[in-house]
C-alpha positions in Angstrom: 5.0 -26.5 -18.7 1.4 -25.2 -18.2 2.5 -23.3 -15.1 5.3 -21.5 -17.0 2.9 -20.8 -19.9 0.5 -19.2 -17.5 3.4 -17.2 -16.0 4.5 -15.9 -19.4 1.0 -15.0 -20.5 0.2 -13.2 -17.2 3.5 -11.2 -17.3 2.8 -10.2 -20.9 -0.8 -9.1 -20.0 0.4 -7.1 -17.0 2.9 -5.3 -19.2 0.3 -4.7 -21.9 -2.2 -3.3 -19.3 0.5 -0.9 -18.0 1.4 0.4 -21.5 -2.2 0.8 -22.5 -3.1 2.7 -19.3 -0.2 5.0 -20.0 -1.7 6.0 -23.4 -5.3 6.4 -22.3 -5.1 10.2 -22.4 -3.5 10.4 -25.8 -5.5 11.9 -28.6 -5.1 8.7 -30.7 -6.6 6.5 -28.0 -9.5 8.9 -27.4 -10.3 9.0 -31.2 -10.2 5.2 -31.4 -12.5 4.9 -28.4 -14.9 7.4 -29.7 -15.1 5.5 -33.0 -15.7 2.2 -31.2 -18.5 3.8 -29.2 -20.0 5.2 -32.4 -19.8 1.9 -34.2 -21.4 0.1 -31.2 -24.2 2.7 -31.0 -23.9 3.2 -27.3 -24.7 6.9 -27.3 -21.9 7.7 -24.8 -18.8 9.9 -24.8 -15.3 8.7 -24.5 -14.8 10.8 -21.3 -17.6 8.9 -19.6 -16.0 5.5 -20.2 -12.4 6.6 -19.5 -12.6 6.1 -15.6 -14.1 2.6 -16.1 -11.4 1.7 -18.6 -8.7 2.8 -16.2 -10.3 0.7 -13.4 -10.5 -2.3 -15.7 -6.9 -2.0 -16.8 -5.8 -1.7 -13.1 -7.7 -5.0 -12.4 -6.1 -6.8 -15.3 -2.6 -5.5 -14.4 -2.8 -6.4 -10.7 -4.5 -9.8 -11.2 -2.1 -10.7 -13.9 0.8 -9.8 -11.7 -0.5 -12.0 -8.9 -1.2 -14.7 -11.4 2.5 -14.5 -12.6 3.8 -14.9 -9.1 1.4 -17.7 -8.3 2.2 -19.6 -11.5 5.9 -19.6 -10.5 5.0 -21.3 -7.3 2.6 -23.7 -9.0 5.6 -24.8 -11.1 7.2 -25.8 -7.8 4.2 -28.1 -7.0 2.4 -25.7 -4.6 -1.2 -26.6 -4.6 -2.6 -23.3 -3.2 -0.7 -21.5 -6.0 -2.5 -23.7 -8.6 -5.9 -22.5 -7.2 -4.7 -18.9 -7.2 -3.5 -19.2 -10.8 -7.0 -20.6 -11.8 -8.8 -17.8 -10.0 -6.6 -15.2 -11.6 -7.0 -16.8 -15.0 -10.8 -16.5 -14.8 -10.6 -12.8 -13.9 -7.9 -12.1 -16.5 -9.9 -13.9 -19.2 -13.1 -12.0 -18.4 -11.4 -8.6 -18.2 -8.4 -9.1 -20.5 -10.3 -10.6 -23.5 -10.9 -7.0 -24.6 -7.3 -6.0 -24.1 -5.5 -8.9 -25.8 -7.7 -11.9 -26.6 -4.7 -14.1 -27.5 -2.9 -13.6 -24.2 -6.1 -13.9 -22.2 -6.9 -17.2 -24.0 -3.4 -18.5 -23.4 -3.6 -17.9 -19.7 -7.0 -19.6 -19.6 -5.8 -22.6 -21.5 -2.7 -22.9 -19.3 -4.9 -22.8 -16.1 -7.1 -25.5 -17.6 -4.1 -27.7 -18.3 -3.1 -27.4 -14.6 -6.2 -29.5 -13.7 -5.6 -32.2 -16.3 -5.0 -35.8 -15.2 -1.2 -35.7 -15.6 -1.1 -32.4 -13.7 -3.3 -33.8 -10.9 -1.0 -36.8 -10.5 2.1 -34.5 -10.5 0.6 -32.3 -7.8 -0.4 -35.3 -5.8 3.1 -36.7 -6.0 2.1 -40.0 -7.6 4.0 -39.6 -10.8 6.4 -42.4 -11.8 9.9 -42.2 -10.3 13.1 -43.7 -11.5 14.3 -47.0 -10.0 16.3 -46.5 -6.8 20.1 -46.8 -6.7 21.8 -49.8 -5.0 22.6 -47.6 -2.0 18.9 -46.5 -1.6 17.8 -50.1 -2.2 19.9 -51.1 0.8 18.3 -48.4 2.9 14.8 -49.5 1.9 15.6 -53.2 2.6 17.6 -52.9 5.9 16.7 -49.4 7.2 20.5 -48.7 7.5 22.3 -46.4 5.1 25.4 -47.7 3.4 28.7 -46.6 4.7 29.7 -45.5 1.2 26.6 -43.4 0.7 26.5 -40.8 3.5 23.2 -39.1 4.0 23.1 -35.6 2.6 22.0 -32.7 4.8 18.7 -31.2 3.8 19.2 -27.8 2.5 15.7 -26.9 1.1 13.4 -24.3 2.5 11.2 -24.8 5.5 8.8 -27.7 4.8 6.7 -27.4 7.9 3.1 -26.3 7.7 3.0 -22.6 6.9 1.1 -20.5 9.5 -1.9 -18.6 8.3 -0.4 -15.3 9.5 2.6 -15.8 7.3 0.4 -16.5 4.3 -1.7 -13.4 5.1 1.2 -11.0 5.6 3.1 -12.2 2.5 0.1 -12.2 0.2 -0.9 -8.7 1.4 2.6 -7.5 0.5 2.5 -9.2 -2.9 -0.9 -7.9 -3.9 -0.4 -4.3 -2.6 3.1 -4.1 -4.0 1.8 -5.4 -7.4 -0.9 -2.6 -7.3 1.8 0.0 -6.5 4.1 -1.3 -9.2 1.4 -1.0 -11.9 0.5 2.5 -10.6 4.1 3.7 -10.5 4.9 2.1 -13.9 2.0 3.9 -15.4 2.9 7.2 -13.7 6.4 6.9 -15.0 5.3 6.5 -18.6 2.8 9.3 -18.3 5.5 11.6 -16.8 8.0 10.8 -19.5 5.6 11.3 -22.3 3.5 14.2 -20.9 1.2 13.6 -23.9 -1.6 16.0 -22.7 0.9 18.7 -21.6 -0.4 18.8 -18.0 3.0 18.5 -16.4 4.4 21.3 -18.7 1.5 23.6 -17.9 2.1 23.1 -14.1 5.8 23.8 -14.6 5.1 27.0 -16.6 2.6 28.2 -14.0 5.0 27.9 -11.1 7.4 31.0 -10.9 9.6 29.2 -8.4 10.9 26.9 -11.2 11.9 29.6 -13.5 15.6 29.0 -12.9 15.3 25.3 -13.8 14.6 23.8 -17.2 11.5 21.6 -17.7 13.6 18.7 -18.9 15.5 18.6 -15.6 12.4 18.5 -13.5 10.8 15.9 -15.8 13.9 13.7 -15.6 14.1 13.9 -11.8 10.4 12.9 -11.5 10.8 10.0 -13.9 13.9 8.8 -12.0 12.1 9.0 -8.7 9.1 7.0 -10.0 11.4 4.3 -11.5 13.2 3.9 -8.1 9.8 3.6 -6.3 8.5 1.1 -9.0 11.7 -1.1 -8.6 11.1 -0.9 -4.8 7.6 -2.2 -5.2 8.8 -4.9 -7.6 11.4 -6.0 -5.0 8.7 -6.2 -2.4 6.7 -8.5 -4.6 9.7 -10.8 -5.0 10.4 -10.7 -1.2 6.8 -11.6 -0.5 7.0 -14.5 -2.8 10.2 -15.7 -1.2 8.7 -15.2 2.3 5.9 -17.7 1.3 8.7 -20.2 0.6 10.0 -19.9 4.2 13.2 -17.8 3.3 14.1 -16.1 6.5 16.2 -13.3 5.1 13.4 -12.4 2.7 10.9 -12.1 5.6 13.4 -9.8 7.4 13.9 -7.7 4.3 10.2 -7.5 3.7 9.5 -6.3 7.3 12.2 -3.6 6.9 10.7 -2.5 3.6 7.2 -2.3 5.1 8.6 -0.4 8.1 10.0 2.3 5.7 7.0 2.3 3.3 4.4 2.6 6.1 5.5 6.0 7.5 6.1 7.3 4.0 2.5 6.3 3.0 1.1 8.0 6.1 2.9 11.2 5.1 1.6 10.8 1.5 -2.0 10.7 2.8 -1.9 14.5 3.1 -1.7 14.5 -0.7 -4.1 11.6 -1.4 -6.2 9.7 1.1 -5.8 6.5 -0.9 -2.3 6.0 0.5 -3.9 5.2 3.8 -4.7 1.7 2.4 -1.0 1.2 1.6 -0.1 2.2 5.2 -2.6 -0.2 6.6 -1.2 -3.0 4.4 2.3 -2.3 5.6 1.2 -2.4 9.2 -0.6 -5.7 8.6 2.5 -7.2 6.9 4.7 -6.1 9.8 2.3 -7.5 12.4 1.8 -10.8 10.6 5.5 -11.6 9.8 6.6 -10.5 13.3 4.1 -12.6 15.2 5.2 -15.5 17.4 3.9 -18.2 15.0 5.7 -16.6 12.1 9.0 -16.2 14.1 8.8 -19.9 15.2 8.2 -21.1 11.6 11.0 -19.1 10.2 13.3 -20.1 13.1 12.7 -23.8 12.2 14.3 -23.0 8.9 16.5 -25.7 7.4 16.9 -28.9 9.3 20.3 -29.4 11.0 22.8 -31.4 8.9 23.0 -35.1 9.6 26.3 -36.8 10.7 28.1 -38.9 8.1 27.1 -42.5 8.6 29.9 -44.9 9.1 32.5 -42.3 10.2 33.3 -40.5 13.4 33.5 -37.1 11.7 30.8 -34.5 11.9 29.9 -32.4 8.8 
């Protein structure tokens, strides 16, 4: 319950940070910020604090997104995810308390509950279990399964120890994709609103676009940003599934990074910051394609066991 509470609070904070960042350039936000600075007697201008506010909102959005994914895995009794949720909760509480105190406090309380005594017992696997059925009691007493209770094939994800390169590659994909999702979501909202009129001014100043209406160009840009944001969100999900040992998710994530890497290198001509995205894509491809990663994913699901007491194979 605490893990799902942390997941809900983190998701709400990430969405709040995205919507707030989209409205930073609006006149209403600037007037509100100027009034807050004046009331606090800081002697600064709103334009001086705007870059720091944007960085802070990025931090809240990205960390909250990582905390959301980690909380989902913590709900599945993943101990490393519980630690990640706690670290993210601390950062979110410090930076998000000024954004939404209620949500930040909810995430902090949920992370604290994850370290309570019942939670520790649950993560350690020592919680009380129901009494075994007669068939399981026979197996425990004699070591031989009953002929009327055939052993079921194991169909869960890979339970072997996860190699460090898999954790590295998948987490790099999750974090970087979360950053890109927040950036793209913010850019989509900014493009759709065009509150400061910058996009309209660029359109009017370009004579090559005289034959096209501004609404068409604006709609095309918003659609493109939405597609890229959904791509980034899909990469976050694929990274999370790759951590669980899902082989097809690992393959899909490698293909996604193989496409995003070259595109990011091309985008560096417009902004050098995309070089970081390209490096993250190459690191993800190398990590998830390494020999330890391939062997771990190849282990996959254990082979089905034969039906005890019969000559048939499943």
